[in-house]
Backbone and ligand atoms as CSV (ligand in chain L), in Angstrom:
chain,resi,resn,atom,element,x,y,z
A,1,MET,N,N,0.830,-1.211,-0.003
A,1,MET,CA,C,0.008,-0.008,-0.012
A,1,MET,C,C,0.859,1.251,0.005
A,2,LYS,N,N,0.383,2.248,-0.697
A,2,LYS,CA,C,1.133,3.524,-0.767
A,2,LYS,C,C,1.230,4.189,0.604
A,3,LYS,N,N,2.405,4.747,0.868
A,3,LYS,CA,C,2.581,5.461,2.137
A,3,LYS,C,C,1.685,6.709,2.217
A,4,LYS,N,N,1.130,6.935,3.396
A,4,LYS,CA,C,0.257,8.101,3.563
A,4,LYS,C,C,1.074,9.372,3.544
A,5,ASP,N,N,0.558,10.403,2.815
A,5,ASP,CA,C,1.247,11.684,2.853
A,5,ASP,C,C,0.919,12.449,4.119
A,6,VAL,N,N,1.646,13.553,4.341
A,6,VAL,CA,C,1.490,14.317,5.552
A,6,VAL,C,C,0.042,14.842,5.745
A,7,PHE,N,N,-0.579,15.287,4.615
A,7,PHE,CA,C,-1.916,15.848,4.766
A,7,PHE,C,C,-2.976,14.791,5.028
A,8,CYS,N,N,-2.790,13.590,4.519
A,8,CYS,CA,C,-3.664,12.471,4.881
A,8,CYS,C,C,-3.552,12.205,6.371
A,9,LYS,N,N,-2.297,12.242,6.863
A,9,LYS,CA,C,-2.102,12.005,8.295
A,9,LYS,C,C,-2.760,13.078,9.139
A,10,ILE,N,N,-2.646,14.338,8.679
A,10,ILE,CA,C,-3.286,15.452,9.439
A,10,ILE,C,C,-4.794,15.246,9.399
A,11,SER,N,N,-5.384,14.884,8.274
A,11,SER,CA,C,-6.855,14.760,8.251
A,11,SER,C,C,-7.326,13.535,9.021
A,12,ASN,N,N,-6.424,12.577,9.283
A,12,ASN,CA,C,-6.759,11.431,10.122
A,12,ASN,C,C,-6.414,11.652,11.592
A,13,ASN,N,N,-6.065,12.897,11.917
A,13,ASN,CA,C,-5.657,13.243,13.299
A,13,ASN,C,C,-4.424,12.455,13.762
A,14,GLU,N,N,-3.555,12.097,12.840
A,14,GLU,CA,C,-2.345,11.399,13.261
A,14,GLU,C,C,-1.183,12.347,13.513
A,15,LEU,N,N,-1.361,13.582,13.099
A,15,LEU,CA,C,-0.312,14.588,13.270
A,15,LEU,C,C,-0.897,15.839,13.898
A,16,GLN,N,N,-0.134,16.461,14.794
A,16,GLN,CA,C,-0.568,17.708,15.431
A,16,GLN,C,C,-0.715,18.774,14.372
A,17,ASN,N,N,-1.747,19.620,14.513
A,17,ASN,CA,C,-1.858,20.747,13.624
A,17,ASN,C,C,-2.599,21.880,14.314
A,18,TYR,N,N,-2.499,23.096,13.728
A,18,TYR,CA,C,-3.129,24.264,14.320
A,18,TYR,C,C,-4.358,24.593,13.488
A,19,LYS,N,N,-5.443,23.910,13.858
A,19,LYS,CA,C,-6.663,23.976,13.077
A,19,LYS,C,C,-7.349,25.333,13.212
A,20,VAL,N,N,-7.840,25.869,12.099
A,20,VAL,CA,C,-8.670,27.077,12.155
A,20,VAL,C,C,-10.110,26.836,11.693
A,21,PHE,N,N,-10.327,25.790,10.901
A,21,PHE,CA,C,-11.689,25.483,10.444
A,21,PHE,C,C,-11.771,24.018,9.999
A,22,GLU,N,N,-13.012,23.462,10.190
A,22,GLU,CA,C,-13.221,22.076,9.768
A,22,GLU,C,C,-14.679,21.870,9.440
A,23,ASN,N,N,-14.987,21.159,8.372
A,23,ASN,CA,C,-16.336,20.636,8.165
A,23,ASN,C,C,-16.217,19.199,7.663
A,24,ASP,N,N,-17.298,18.610,7.142
A,24,ASP,CA,C,-17.235,17.210,6.749
A,24,ASP,C,C,-16.200,16.965,5.633
A,25,ASN,N,N,-16.069,17.946,4.744
A,25,ASN,CA,C,-15.222,17.771,3.568
A,25,ASN,C,C,-13.797,18.240,3.695
A,26,ILE,N,N,-13.614,19.311,4.467
A,26,ILE,CA,C,-12.310,19.992,4.451
A,26,ILE,C,C,-11.769,20.334,5.810
A,27,LEU,N,N,-10.500,20.672,5.807
A,27,LEU,CA,C,-9.791,21.088,7.043
A,27,LEU,C,C,-8.868,22.217,6.696
A,28,ALA,N,N,-8.852,23.251,7.565
A,28,ALA,CA,C,-7.949,24.383,7.381
A,28,ALA,C,C,-7.086,24.541,8.627
A,29,PHE,N,N,-5.774,24.714,8.422
A,29,PHE,CA,C,-4.843,24.768,9.587
A,29,PHE,C,C,-3.673,25.679,9.201
A,30,LEU,N,N,-2.932,26.127,10.191
A,30,LEU,CA,C,-1.822,27.032,9.926
A,30,LEU,C,C,-0.615,26.290,9.325
A,31,ASP,N,N,0.015,26.991,8.348
A,31,ASP,CA,C,1.274,26.494,7.825
A,31,ASP,C,C,2.356,26.747,8.880
A,32,ILE,N,N,3.164,25.717,9.182
A,32,ILE,CA,C,4.196,25.908,10.214
A,32,ILE,C,C,5.456,26.553,9.692
A,33,GLU,N,N,5.492,26.796,8.372
A,33,GLU,CA,C,6.563,27.607,7.785
A,33,GLU,C,C,5.925,28.767,7.031
A,34,PRO,N,N,5.297,29.661,7.794
A,34,PRO,CA,C,4.409,30.673,7.180
A,34,PRO,C,C,5.153,31.704,6.343
A,35,PHE,N,N,4.486,32.109,5.258
A,35,PHE,CA,C,4.962,33.260,4.451
A,35,PHE,C,C,4.655,34.557,5.184
A,36,SER,N,N,3.573,34.548,5.973
A,36,SER,CA,C,3.232,35.685,6.811
A,36,SER,C,C,2.315,35.181,7.898
A,37,GLU,N,N,2.107,36.032,8.940
A,37,GLU,CA,C,1.294,35.595,10.103
A,37,GLU,C,C,-0.081,35.142,9.628
A,38,GLY,N,N,-0.498,33.993,10.125
A,38,GLY,CA,C,-1.836,33.501,9.795
A,38,GLY,C,C,-1.917,32.677,8.503
A,39,HIS,N,N,-0.785,32.481,7.843
A,39,HIS,CA,C,-0.733,31.677,6.619
A,39,HIS,C,C,-1.438,30.344,6.857
A,40,THR,N,N,-2.509,30.123,6.092
A,40,THR,CA,C,-3.369,28.957,6.310
A,40,THR,C,C,-3.343,28.031,5.118
A,41,ILE,N,N,-3.405,26.747,5.363
A,41,ILE,CA,C,-3.508,25.721,4.318
A,41,ILE,C,C,-4.876,25.077,4.422
A,42,ILE,N,N,-5.577,24.922,3.278
A,42,ILE,CA,C,-6.848,24.259,3.284
A,42,ILE,C,C,-6.727,22.965,2.459
A,43,ILE,N,N,-7.150,21.859,3.023
A,43,ILE,CA,C,-7.076,20.587,2.323
A,43,ILE,C,C,-8.445,19.866,2.328
A,44,PRO,N,N,-8.648,19.014,1.316
A,44,PRO,CA,C,-9.811,18.105,1.400
A,44,PRO,C,C,-9.415,16.995,2.389
A,45,LYS,N,N,-10.365,16.534,3.189
A,45,LYS,CA,C,-10.062,15.403,4.094
A,45,LYS,C,C,-9.753,14.150,3.313
A,46,LYS,N,N,-10.508,13.936,2.209
A,46,LYS,CA,C,-10.276,12.802,1.367
A,46,LYS,C,C,-9.082,13.117,0.439
A,47,HIS,N,N,-8.298,12.136,0.076
A,47,HIS,CA,C,-7.135,12.400,-0.759
A,47,HIS,C,C,-7.501,12.675,-2.232
A,48,PHE,N,N,-7.031,13.795,-2.731
A,48,PHE,CA,C,-7.057,14.104,-4.183
A,48,PHE,C,C,-5.655,14.598,-4.490
A,49,ASN,N,N,-5.169,14.281,-5.692
A,49,ASN,CA,C,-3.837,14.767,-6.035
A,49,ASN,C,C,-3.791,16.251,-6.308
A,50,ASP,N,N,-4.616,16.707,-7.241
A,50,ASP,CA,C,-4.585,18.140,-7.591
A,50,ASP,C,C,-5.911,18.578,-8.174
A,51,ILE,N,N,-5.885,19.797,-8.736
A,51,ILE,CA,C,-7.153,20.426,-9.148
A,51,ILE,C,C,-7.861,19.657,-10.288
A,52,GLU,N,N,-7.084,18.846,-11.009
A,52,GLU,CA,C,-7.679,18.097,-12.097
A,52,GLU,C,C,-8.556,16.931,-11.614
A,53,ASP,N,N,-8.355,16.461,-10.417
A,53,ASP,CA,C,-9.154,15.314,-9.987
A,53,ASP,C,C,-10.011,15.562,-8.748
A,54,ILE,N,N,-9.919,16.740,-8.132
A,54,ILE,CA,C,-10.735,16.998,-6.952
A,54,ILE,C,C,-12.210,17.127,-7.352
A,55,ASN,N,N,-13.141,16.659,-6.501
A,55,ASN,CA,C,-14.540,16.779,-6.934
A,55,ASN,C,C,-15.079,18.179,-6.666
A,56,ASP,N,N,-16.089,18.579,-7.426
A,56,ASP,CA,C,-16.565,19.953,-7.460
A,56,ASP,C,C,-17.125,20.418,-6.141
A,57,GLU,N,N,-17.809,19.523,-5.428
A,57,GLU,CA,C,-18.414,19.927,-4.175
A,57,GLU,C,C,-17.331,20.297,-3.140
A,58,VAL,N,N,-16.284,19.476,-3.064
A,58,VAL,CA,C,-15.207,19.732,-2.118
A,58,VAL,C,C,-14.439,20.980,-2.505
A,59,LEU,N,N,-14.242,21.131,-3.825
A,59,LEU,CA,C,-13.528,22.313,-4.302
A,59,LEU,C,C,-14.302,23.597,-3.959
A,60,SER,N,N,-15.623,23.574,-4.108
A,60,SER,CA,C,-16.432,24.731,-3.758
A,60,SER,C,C,-16.281,25.074,-2.293
A,61,ASP,N,N,-16.325,24.053,-1.434
A,61,ASP,CA,C,-16.128,24.315,-0.001
A,61,ASP,C,C,-14.793,24.982,0.253
A,62,ILE,N,N,-13.765,24.517,-0.410
A,62,ILE,CA,C,-12.417,25.069,-0.221
A,62,ILE,C,C,-12.389,26.531,-0.629
A,63,MET,N,N,-13.013,26.860,-1.737
A,63,MET,CA,C,-12.981,28.234,-2.218
A,63,MET,C,C,-13.810,29.176,-1.312
A,64,ILE,N,N,-14.962,28.669,-0.846
A,64,ILE,CA,C,-15.779,29.484,0.057
A,64,ILE,C,C,-15.043,29.736,1.351
A,65,VAL,N,N,-14.355,28.760,1.847
A,65,VAL,CA,C,-13.602,28.937,3.094
A,65,VAL,C,C,-12.363,29.817,2.858
A,66,SER,N,N,-11.764,29.751,1.665
A,66,SER,CA,C,-10.671,30.683,1.324
A,66,SER,C,C,-11.101,32.114,1.447
A,67,LYS,N,N,-12.332,32.365,0.997
A,67,LYS,CA,C,-12.898,33.718,1.058
A,67,LYS,C,C,-13.017,34.155,2.517
A,68,LYS,N,N,-13.561,33.267,3.344
A,68,LYS,CA,C,-13.766,33.638,4.782
A,68,LYS,C,C,-12.386,33.834,5.470
A,69,ILE,N,N,-11.453,32.975,5.166
A,69,ILE,CA,C,-10.124,33.088,5.812
A,69,ILE,C,C,-9.451,34.383,5.344
A,70,SER,N,N,-9.656,34.733,4.079
A,70,SER,CA,C,-9.098,35.977,3.564
A,70,SER,C,C,-9.614,37.170,4.384
A,71,LYS,N,N,-10.922,37.160,4.601
A,71,LYS,CA,C,-11.497,38.269,5.403
A,71,LYS,C,C,-10.950,38.291,6.793
A,72,ALA,N,N,-10.851,37.085,7.397
A,72,ALA,CA,C,-10.335,37.018,8.780
A,72,ALA,C,C,-8.882,37.542,8.838
A,73,LEU,N,N,-8.024,37.089,7.909
A,73,LEU,CA,C,-6.617,37.525,7.938
A,73,LEU,C,C,-6.486,38.989,7.733
A,74,LYS,N,N,-7.253,39.519,6.784
A,74,LYS,CA,C,-7.183,40.958,6.471
A,74,LYS,C,C,-7.600,41.754,7.725
A,75,ASN,N,N,-8.663,41.266,8.361
A,75,ASN,CA,C,-9.213,41.941,9.532
A,75,ASN,C,C,-8.257,41.861,10.711
A,76,ILE,N,N,-7.664,40.715,10.934
A,76,ILE,CA,C,-6.774,40.551,12.117
A,76,ILE,C,C,-5.445,41.222,11.904
A,77,PHE,N,N,-4.851,41.031,10.737
A,77,PHE,CA,C,-3.462,41.485,10.540
A,77,PHE,C,C,-3.343,42.741,9.658
A,78,ASN,N,N,-4.489,43.197,9.173
A,78,ASN,CA,C,-4.474,44.460,8.412
A,78,ASN,C,C,-3.593,44.412,7.155
A,79,TYR,N,N,-3.597,43.274,6.457
A,79,TYR,CA,C,-2.771,43.125,5.255
A,79,TYR,C,C,-3.245,44.019,4.128
A,80,ASP,N,N,-2.314,44.391,3.284
A,80,ASP,CA,C,-2.694,45.166,2.073
A,80,ASP,C,C,-3.447,44.256,1.086
A,81,GLY,N,N,-3.096,42.982,1.054
A,81,GLY,CA,C,-3.776,42.084,0.155
A,81,GLY,C,C,-3.626,40.628,0.585
A,82,ILE,N,N,-4.370,39.746,-0.077
A,82,ILE,CA,C,-4.337,38.327,0.240
A,82,ILE,C,C,-3.972,37.587,-1.007
A,83,ILE,N,N,-3.124,36.560,-0.832
A,83,ILE,CA,C,-2.769,35.710,-1.968
A,83,ILE,C,C,-3.311,34.320,-1.700
A,84,ILE,N,N,-3.981,33.756,-2.715
A,84,ILE,CA,C,-4.450,32.391,-2.627
A,84,ILE,C,C,-3.759,31.614,-3.721
A,85,HIS,N,N,-3.038,30.568,-3.337
A,85,HIS,CA,C,-2.368,29.839,-4.409
A,85,HIS,C,C,-2.455,28.307,-4.228
A,86,HIS,N,N,-2.494,27.681,-5.393
A,86,HIS,CA,C,-2.514,26.226,-5.464
A,86,HIS,C,C,-1.547,25.809,-6.556
A,87,VAL,N,N,-0.796,24.763,-6.323
A,87,VAL,CA,C,0.097,24.263,-7.362
A,87,VAL,C,C,-0.317,22.869,-7.730
A,88,SER,N,N,-0.512,22.613,-9.025
A,88,SER,CA,C,-0.851,21.284,-9.548
A,88,SER,C,C,0.326,20.672,-10.263
A,89,GLY,N,N,0.425,19.370,-10.271
A,89,GLY,CA,C,1.465,18.694,-11.013
A,89,GLY,C,C,2.446,18.008,-10.088
A,90,GLU,N,N,2.659,16.764,-10.308
A,90,GLU,CA,C,3.469,15.961,-9.387
A,90,GLU,C,C,4.883,16.534,-9.154
A,91,LYS,N,N,5.493,17.030,-10.196
A,91,LYS,CA,C,6.877,17.509,-10.052
A,91,LYS,C,C,6.933,18.839,-9.336
A,92,MET,N,N,5.794,19.570,-9.314
A,92,MET,CA,C,5.778,20.883,-8.719
A,92,MET,C,C,5.308,20.934,-7.278
A,93,GLN,N,N,4.606,19.889,-6.869
A,93,GLN,CA,C,3.999,19.911,-5.534
A,93,GLN,C,C,4.970,19.425,-4.474
A,94,ASP,N,N,5.045,20.160,-3.366
A,94,ASP,CA,C,5.861,19.683,-2.227
A,94,ASP,C,C,5.162,18.520,-1.564
A,95,ILE,N,N,3.856,18.593,-1.400
A,95,ILE,CA,C,3.082,17.485,-0.841
A,95,ILE,C,C,1.996,17.130,-1.827
A,96,ARG,N,N,2.007,15.860,-2.247
A,96,ARG,CA,C,1.086,15.395,-3.276
A,96,ARG,C,C,-0.301,15.086,-2.648
A,97,HIS,N,N,-0.971,16.104,-2.249
A,97,HIS,CA,C,-2.336,16.039,-1.712
A,97,HIS,C,C,-2.880,17.431,-1.934
A,98,PHE,N,N,-4.009,17.544,-2.645
A,98,PHE,CA,C,-4.531,18.836,-3.002
A,98,PHE,C,C,-4.481,19.773,-1.822
A,99,HIS,N,N,-3.966,20.991,-2.026
A,99,HIS,CA,C,-4.027,22.007,-0.983
A,99,HIS,C,C,-3.981,23.401,-1.565
A,100,VAL,N,N,-4.611,24.307,-0.814
A,100,VAL,CA,C,-4.648,25.727,-1.208
A,100,VAL,C,C,-4.037,26.538,-0.075
A,101,HIS,N,N,-3.103,27.433,-0.468
A,101,HIS,CA,C,-2.517,28.358,0.537
A,101,HIS,C,C,-3.299,29.660,0.541
A,102,VAL,N,N,-3.570,30.185,1.706
A,102,VAL,CA,C,-4.176,31.522,1.827
A,102,VAL,C,C,-3.272,32.312,2.784
A,103,TYR,N,N,-2.731,33.458,2.283
A,103,TYR,CA,C,-1.872,34.256,3.146
A,103,TYR,C,C,-1.899,35.703,2.752
A,104,GLY,N,N,-1.620,36.530,3.730
A,104,GLY,CA,C,-1.671,37.962,3.496
A,104,GLY,C,C,-0.306,38.488,3.130
A,105,LYS,N,N,-0.313,39.659,2.481
A,105,LYS,CA,C,0.930,40.256,2.088
A,105,LYS,C,C,0.792,41.797,2.166
A,106,ASN,N,N,1.872,42.423,2.580
A,106,ASN,CA,C,1.919,43.891,2.568
A,106,ASN,C,C,2.823,44.323,1.456
A,107,ILE,N,N,2.547,45.499,0.917
A,107,ILE,CA,C,3.324,45.964,-0.240
A,107,ILE,C,C,4.824,46.113,0.073
A,108,VAL,N,N,5.135,46.662,1.253
A,108,VAL,CA,C,6.547,46.879,1.538
A,108,VAL,C,C,7.251,45.697,2.178
A,109,ALA,N,N,6.645,45.178,3.227
A,109,ALA,CA,C,7.271,44.094,3.978
A,109,ALA,C,C,7.370,42.783,3.149
A,110,HIS,N,N,8.352,42.026,3.407
A,110,HIS,CA,C,8.527,40.678,2.832
A,110,HIS,C,C,8.632,40.724,1.319
A,111,GLN,N,N,9.080,41.810,0.751
A,111,GLN,CA,C,9.112,41.885,-0.688
A,111,GLN,C,C,10.117,40.914,-1.306
A,112,ASN,N,N,11.236,40.753,-0.631
A,112,ASN,CA,C,12.270,39.897,-1.218
A,112,ASN,C,C,12.395,38.514,-0.602
A,113,ASN,N,N,11.651,38.299,0.488
A,113,ASN,CA,C,11.673,36.966,1.058
A,113,ASN,C,C,10.294,36.502,1.354
A,114,LEU,N,N,9.898,35.449,0.736
A,114,LEU,CA,C,8.534,34.947,0.846
A,114,LEU,C,C,8.274,34.433,2.242
A,115,HIS,N,N,9.242,33.686,2.838
A,115,HIS,CA,C,9.056,33.152,4.155
A,115,HIS,C,C,9.347,34.184,5.235
A,116,LEU,N,N,8.572,34.182,6.275
A,116,LEU,CA,C,8.833,35.041,7.419
A,116,LEU,C,C,10.169,34.629,7.996
A,117,LYS,N,N,10.953,35.577,8.460
A,117,LYS,CA,C,12.252,35.242,9.022
A,117,LYS,C,C,12.116,34.800,10.485
A,118,LYS,N,N,10.896,34.767,10.993
A,118,LYS,CA,C,10.716,34.389,12.391
A,118,LYS,C,C,11.148,32.968,12.642
A,119,ASP,N,N,11.700,32.732,13.817
A,119,ASP,CA,C,12.134,31.395,14.172
A,119,ASP,C,C,11.008,30.625,14.846
A,120,TYR,N,N,10.297,29.867,14.032
A,120,TYR,CA,C,9.173,29.110,14.593
A,120,TYR,C,C,9.651,27.782,15.183
A,121,SER,N,N,10.956,27.538,15.203
A,121,SER,CA,C,11.425,26.296,15.790
A,121,SER,C,C,11.754,26.509,17.315
A,122,SER,N,N,11.596,27.760,17.768
A,122,SER,CA,C,11.905,28.023,19.178
A,122,SER,C,C,10.788,27.437,20.069
A,123,LYS,N,N,11.021,27.539,21.350
A,123,LYS,CA,C,10.073,27.052,22.350
A,123,LYS,C,C,8.697,27.771,22.212
A,124,ASP,N,N,8.745,29.026,21.810
A,124,ASP,CA,C,7.526,29.807,21.735
A,124,ASP,C,C,6.666,29.451,20.516
A,125,LYS,N,N,7.239,28.650,19.617
A,125,LYS,CA,C,6.582,28.318,18.342
A,125,LYS,C,C,5.146,27.832,18.547
A,126,GLN,N,N,4.973,26.831,19.400
A,126,GLN,CA,C,3.624,26.244,19.536
A,126,GLN,C,C,2.641,27.241,20.083
A,127,ASN,N,N,3.051,28.036,21.094
A,127,ASN,CA,C,2.137,29.001,21.656
A,127,ASN,C,C,1.773,30.082,20.656
A,128,ALA,N,N,2.763,30.546,19.911
A,128,ALA,CA,C,2.501,31.574,18.930
A,128,ALA,C,C,1.516,31.116,17.897
A,129,LEU,N,N,1.719,29.915,17.382
A,129,LEU,CA,C,0.819,29.361,16.346
A,129,LEU,C,C,-0.569,29.108,16.962
A,130,LYS,N,N,-0.598,28.623,18.200
A,130,LYS,CA,C,-1.870,28.368,18.873
A,130,LYS,C,C,-2.669,29.649,19.009
A,131,ASP,N,N,-1.996,30.762,19.420
A,131,ASP,CA,C,-2.672,32.045,19.562
A,131,ASP,C,C,-3.240,32.513,18.241
A,132,ILE,N,N,-2.458,32.421,17.166
A,132,ILE,CA,C,-2.920,32.851,15.847
A,132,ILE,C,C,-4.116,32.004,15.403
A,133,ALA,N,N,-4.027,30.679,15.599
A,133,ALA,CA,C,-5.128,29.803,15.188
A,133,ALA,C,C,-6.416,30.176,15.967
A,134,GLU,N,N,-6.286,30.473,17.242
A,134,GLU,CA,C,-7.449,30.907,18.044
A,134,GLU,C,C,-8.083,32.208,17.514
A,135,LYS,N,N,-7.184,33.143,17.204
A,135,LYS,CA,C,-7.697,34.437,16.677
A,135,LYS,C,C,-8.489,34.214,15.380
A,136,ILE,N,N,-7.923,33.401,14.486
A,136,ILE,CA,C,-8.597,33.169,13.217
A,136,ILE,C,C,-9.922,32.421,13.438
A,137,LYS,N,N,-9.895,31.422,14.316
A,137,LYS,CA,C,-11.108,30.671,14.601
A,137,LYS,C,C,-12.229,31.613,15.113
A,138,LYS,N,N,-11.863,32.489,16.052
A,138,LYS,CA,C,-12.814,33.450,16.582
A,138,LYS,C,C,-13.410,34.313,15.498
A,139,LYS,N,N,-12.490,34.838,14.658
A,139,LYS,CA,C,-12.951,35.729,13.568
A,139,LYS,C,C,-13.845,34.979,12.620
A,140,LEU,N,N,-13.538,33.722,12.299
A,140,LEU,CA,C,-14.379,32.942,11.417
A,140,LEU,C,C,-15.762,32.741,11.987
A,141,ASN,N,N,-15.839,32.574,13.297
A,141,ASN,CA,C,-17.154,32.445,13.946
A,141,ASN,C,C,-17.940,33.718,13.825
A,142,MET,N,N,-17.236,34.864,13.986
A,142,MET,CA,C,-17.925,36.157,13.838
A,142,MET,C,C,-18.410,36.327,12.414
A,143,ILE,N,N,-17.563,35.936,11.467
A,143,ILE,CA,C,-17.954,36.055,10.048
A,143,ILE,C,C,-19.167,35.158,9.757
A,144,ALA,N,N,-19.175,34.020,10.338
A,144,ALA,CA,C,-20.312,33.078,10.092
A,144,ALA,C,C,-21.629,33.657,10.585
A,145,MET,N,N,-21.563,34.465,11.673
A,145,MET,CA,C,-22.791,34.981,12.242
A,145,MET,C,C,-23.200,36.317,11.624
A,146,ASP,N,N,-22.241,37.019,11.012
A,146,ASP,CA,C,-22.506,38.375,10.499
A,146,ASP,C,C,-22.622,38.307,8.975
A,147,LYS,N,N,-23.825,38.472,8.491
A,147,LYS,CA,C,-24.086,38.383,7.058
A,147,LYS,C,C,-23.407,39.508,6.243
A,148,SER,N,N,-23.054,40.606,6.937
A,148,SER,CA,C,-22.483,41.738,6.214
A,148,SER,C,C,-21.057,41.444,5.747
A,149,TYR,N,N,-20.435,40.367,6.258
A,149,TYR,CA,C,-19.093,40.044,5.839
A,149,TYR,C,C,-19.044,39.466,4.447
L,1,ZN,ZN,ZN,-3.279,12.530,0.932
């Protein structure tokens, strides 16, 4: 049998993650090597390789949640803009399990380095990520209740 990829393990609760949203189809959690604060990855719980084979219902859920996470990140971190990216193709993907990145960007900061220079391997790493995940979760709940969002 094929070895399980990291995202299959996360969706089976076999690996720790900093969850910000979950429903029957999908799971959203913080990237532990963030491009900016709150950088979130959204995956289907079921394994799909890339955009060519993911089913439409699950893909719709992912895009709708991308929108909500975009609003949450912009609201919490005051970003100038949000980038949503997905890479398809076996040779191009770091992890061969469909995923979408949602992260904020400011015009001046981080212009030459995509990854934050913060040391997330320190002792504070888990608490910092936990705090950010909590903030996003709270904001998503507010967004869910407020139709004006
Ligand atoms: Zn997988």
